[in-house]
N, C-alpha and C positions, 0 to 999 in steps of 0.2 A: 568522448565516448558516452554513449547512452547509458544512463543509470538503470539498474535493475533491482526490483524489490520482489522477493518471494514471500507471499503472505499465507497465513494459515498453517504455520509449521507446528507440528505436534510430536516430533520424535527427534532424538539426538542424532540419528544418522543423517537426517535432512539438514540439521544445523551444521554438522561437520562438513557436509557437501557444500553448503552455501559459503562457509568460511573458506574452503579449499578453492572454490570458484571465484572468490573475492566478489561475491554479490554485495551490493551497496547497502541494502536493507533487508532485514527479515521481519515478518509481521506475526504477532501473536493476537489471536481473536478472543476478545472477552465479551462475547455475545452468546447467550445461552441457546438461542434458536439456531445457531450455525452448526453444521456438522464438523466444523474446524475449531470449536470452542476449546479453550484450555483454562484451567483454574490457575490462580496466582502461584501456588506452590509448584505446579507443573511448569509454568513459564519460568520460574526461578531456576529449576533444574536445567531447562533448556538453555537459559542464559549462561549458566555456569559451565555448560558442556563445550562451549566454543569461545575463541578469543573475543574479548570485548572490543568496542569501537576504539578505545584507547590503545588496544593491542593490535590495531589494524584489522579487526574483525568487522562484521557488518553492524551497522546501527540497528538498534532494536526499536521497533514501532509497535505500539499497543493500539488495537482497534476497539473502540467503544461506541455503543449505540445508545443514545439518550441516557447516558450514565450520570448518576448524581455524584457529588464530590466525594462522599464516603466510599463509594465503590471504586473510584479511581485511586483514592488514598490507600485503600487496602492493597491494591495491586502494586502501587509504587513502593510500598513498604517491603514487598517481597522481591520485586525485580526492578532494577534501575533503568526504566525505559528512557530512550533518548528522545523519542518523538511520540506524540499522541495523535492518532487518526480518529476523527470525530464525525459521527453521523448525528447531526442535530442542527438546530437553527444557527445562523451566522452569529447572532448575539451570544448564544450559549457557548459556541466554539471560542469566541474571543474571551468570554468570561473564564473558561477553562484555561486558556493560554495564559491569562493574567494570574489566575489563582495558583497554578502549579509551576509557573516559570519555565515551561518547556515549549519547544516549538509545537504548534498544532497545525495539522493538515485537515482541512474540512473537505469531506466528500461532497461532490456536486454532480447531480444528474443533468445531462445536457441534451436538449431536444432541438435547440436553435442557438444561433450566436448570441441572442439576447439573454440566454441563460448563463453565459460565461461570467464568472465572478470578476468583480472590479475592486474589491477592498484590499489595499496593500498592507493593512494591519495584520492580516492572517499570514502565518509563516509559509503556508503552502496549500495547495489544493490537489485533490484526487478527482480527475475528470473522467466520468463514466456514463453509461447509458442511463436515461431517466427511469425512475420507479414507475411500475405499471400497477394498475388497480388490483390485479390478482397476486401481487408480490406479498409474501408473508414476512419477509425480512429485507433489510437494505442491501445495497451493493450492486455491482454490475451483473451478478447472477448469470454469468456466462454469455451475456448479450453484448454485442457491439453497437456502435452508433455511427453516424456519418463523421468519420475522422477528419474530413476536410473542414469541418466547422472551426477547428482550432488553427487552421493555417493562417499565418500572419497575425495571430492574436498577440497583442501587447499585454502579456500576462502581468498582473500587478505584483506577483511574487512567484516563487518556485511552483512547478506543477508536474504531475505525472499522469500518464494515460492508463486507464484500467478498464476492465470489463470485456470478456470474450476473447482475450488474447491467448494465443497458442504458439507453439514453436513454428507452426506453418504460416501464421499470418503476422507475426510480430514485426518482421522486417518491413513489410508493406505498411503496417499501421504506423510505424515510426516515420516512414517517408511521407505518408499522406497527412499525418497530424502535425508533424514537426515537433513531436513531444521530446523533451530533454530526458525523460525517464519513463519506464513502464513498470506496471504492477500486475503480477499474475498470481492466481490461486488455483481455481478449478482447472485451468488450462494445462497444468502440469501434474494432474492427478490420474491415477489408475482407476480410482473410484472416489466418491465424495469423502473428503477428509484424509485421503491417503496419497501422499506425494510419490511420484515416480522419479527416481534418480535419472533415468534416461531422458525423460521429458524435460527435467530441469536443465540438464546439461545442454540439450538441444536448444532450449529457449534462450539460455544465457548466450550461447555461441551466436545464434541468429540475431538476437537483440544488439549484440556488439558489432554486428556487420551493418547495422542500420545507419540512419543519418547521424553523423558525428556532430553533436552540438556541444558547445561549452556551456556549462551551467553550474550554479551553486547547489551542491547536493545536500546541504545541511538544512 
């Protein structure tokens, strides 16, 4: 079954819903320019409000953009993140993975097959639309890309598809990209930073109707 990550969570109601739906991962955004940003103490309260991964709850993913070690340390002191999602260079992402002893997923913008990552040292990758000149912050920013670029890709490690996914297009995205997992944020919001329970439920249901691939979700 296709894995599902709901990113940009900011309230306990959404955490509870994700736990009830047995979502695989929930994402906390630690990027000040994002409308979905949370502080470490807020993320700690969100973490405490739902079953942990050890209690069969969703794995907690922390999203960081060009963060220094001290910033990551401060967050980890407050909330026991299971995975770090990093927007930075490949070398820096590997450094963070080694430094903190946690799986790191590096976000990669893809414009052609030549952009697909090849390093098996990275625990995982988030594959999304490439950054454009006018972008003020990283991420898929609600844009899709040519999902066929990942067809028959021999990925060096786990990966998930992100960027522009919605309840309406996620099933097609899974079938075209052959992604083992999908990551959504703005596509399940009623307005920037505010999650819609109805859209999350529809997204999860439709994603799980998609291409059924066996994958390592850790």
